[in-house]
Each structure stands twice: as structure tokens, then as C-alpha cells.
C-alpha positions in Angstrom: -17.9 2.9 3.3 -19.0 0.8 0.3 -19.6 -2.9 0.5 -16.1 -3.3 -1.0 -13.9 -0.6 0.6 -11.1 0.9 -1.4 -7.7 1.8 -0.1 -5.1 4.1 -1.7 -1.4 3.9 -0.6 0.7 7.0 -1.3 4.4 7.6 -1.1 6.6 10.0 -3.0 7.9 7.7 -5.7 5.4 4.8 -5.6 8.3 2.5 -5.9 8.7 0.9 -2.5 6.5 1.2 0.6 3.2 1.9 -1.3 3.9 -0.9 -3.8 4.6 -3.4 -1.0 1.5 -2.3 1.0 -0.7 -2.6 -2.1 0.7 -6.1 -2.8 0.2 -7.2 0.8 -3.4 -5.9 0.9 -4.2 -7.6 -2.4 -2.7 -10.9 -1.1 -4.2 -10.8 2.3 -7.7 -9.4 1.6 -8.2 -10.8 -1.8 -11.3 -9.4 -3.5 -12.7 -8.0 -0.3 -10.8 -4.7 -0.9 -10.1 -2.5 -3.9 -6.4 -1.5 -3.9 -4.6 1.4 -5.4 -1.2 3.0 -5.0 0.3 6.2 -6.3 3.1 8.7 -5.8 3.4 12.5 -5.9 6.6 12.2 -8.0 6.6 8.6 -9.4 9.9 6.9 -10.0 10.9 5.1 -13.2 10.6 1.6 -11.7 9.7 -0.2 -8.6 12.7 -0.5 -6.2 14.6 -3.7 -7.0 15.2 -4.4 -3.3 11.4 -4.1 -2.6 10.8 -6.5 -5.6 13.3 -9.0 -4.1 12.0 -8.7 -0.5 8.4 -9.4 -1.7 9.5 -12.3 -3.9 11.0 -13.9 -0.8 7.5 -14.1 0.6 6.0 -15.3 -2.6 4.6 -12.0 -3.9 5.7 -10.8 -7.4 5.6 -7.1 -7.8 8.2 -7.1 -10.6 5.6 -6.1 -13.3 4.2 -3.1 -11.2 4.9 0.4 -12.4 4.9 3.6 -10.3 1.8 5.7 -10.9 1.1 9.4 -10.4 -1.2 10.5 -7.6 -4.4 12.0 -8.9 -7.3 13.8 -7.3 -9.6 11.1 -8.8 -7.6 8.3 -7.1 -8.2 10.0 -3.7 -11.8 10.8 -4.5 -12.5 7.1 -5.4 -10.9 5.7 -2.2 -12.4 5.2 1.2 -9.1 5.1 3.0 -5.9 7.1 2.0 -2.7 6.0 3.6 0.5 8.0 3.3 3.7 6.1 4.1 5.6 8.4 6.4 7.0 10.5 3.6 5.3 13.8 4.3 3.1 13.5 1.2 -0.3 15.1 1.4 -3.5 13.9 -0.3 -6.3 16.2 -1.5 -8.9 16.1 1.4 -12.4 15.1 0.7 -15.2 14.8 3.3 -16.0 11.3 4.4 -12.5 9.8 3.6 -10.3 8.3 6.2 -6.7 9.5 6.2 -3.8 7.6 7.9 0.0 8.2 7.9 2.1 5.1 8.5 5.6 6.1 9.8 7.9 3.8 7.9 11.5 3.9 6.9 12.2 4.7 3.3 13.6 1.7 1.4 15.1 3.9 -1.4 18.7 3.2 -1.9 18.7 0.3 0.6 19.6 -3.3 0.1 17.2 -6.2 0.6 18.5 -6.7 4.2 17.2 -3.2 5.1 13.9 -3.6 3.2 12.9 -6.9 4.9 11.9 -5.3 8.2 10.0 -2.6 6.4 8.2 -5.3 4.4 7.3 -7.1 7.6 6.1 -3.9 9.4 3.9 -3.1 6.4 2.4 -6.6 6.5 1.5 -6.1 10.2 -0.1 -2.7 9.5 -2.0 -4.1 6.5 -3.3 -7.0 8.7 -4.6 -4.5 11.2 -6.2 -2.5 8.5 -8.0 -5.5 7.1 -9.3 -6.4 10.5 -10.9 -2.9 10.7 -12.3 -2.4 7.2 -12.7 -5.9 5.6 -12.7 -8.7 8.2 -13.4 -12.2 6.8 -17.0 -13.2 6.6 -17.9 -15.5 9.5 -17.5 -19.1 8.4 -15.3 -18.1 5.4 -11.6 -19.1 5.2 -9.2 -16.2 5.2 
């Protein structure tokens, strides 16, 4: 893995889970990790309930847009994480592939999205501890 690991989050529409995961990783790891997200069939916009749920914890994803999953995005990432949606990524040697089993927030209200948001935060914190722990003596 490079000095600065890169992570790609993938879900079908790149409108909920993968957007929240990318936002959490960006917030919690800062510039220690390169972050991408994409979808196999990107939606038109980020799920409004996901935007609202993330805004509640001080993270603005309202200007994000769903992006299409490309072979290059996978090739350029050290870790590829699918979000329990059955999506598959092109497989390249030396990459780490994970599947996080998460409920789909599509069509759900913010009340249903909050626990998904919180579960994603916990998973992201575990990922950071593995791939980009804080430098000793640095503040996280």
C-alpha cells in the first residue's frame, strides 16, 4: 500500500451508503487517505435523507454528485469496499476487497438513515485504524 492509501466505496447508485462512507473517511482520516466513491448505476442525486443525516453530524454532502464506477477507479485504489449491495468490482492483484453489509437507505426517511450513518462511521473508524492510524504524537 502506498504512503497514502486510497479507498473506493461502491454501491449501486452512489447516492447513499458510499457517499456517507466517503464523507466519514474524509472527515475522520483527513489527508492521510485518498477517498473515492462510485456506483455501477449512479443515481441522479445524493439521497436527501443521507444529506440530512450527515448534516446532523456537521458533514455537508449536499454538493456531492453520484459518479460511475470505472475500471480506473478500482485500479487506482488500494482498498475497494462494496456496501452490501451485491455490486462487484473488477479484480486486480494486490487490491483489498471488502463488503460491508449495510441496509439500503434508498426511499427511507432520515430516521431510518441515522443508524446506517452511525454504523458506517464505526466501520470507517475500524478501517482507519488498519490502514492509516494517526502518527504517534499527532492529534487525530
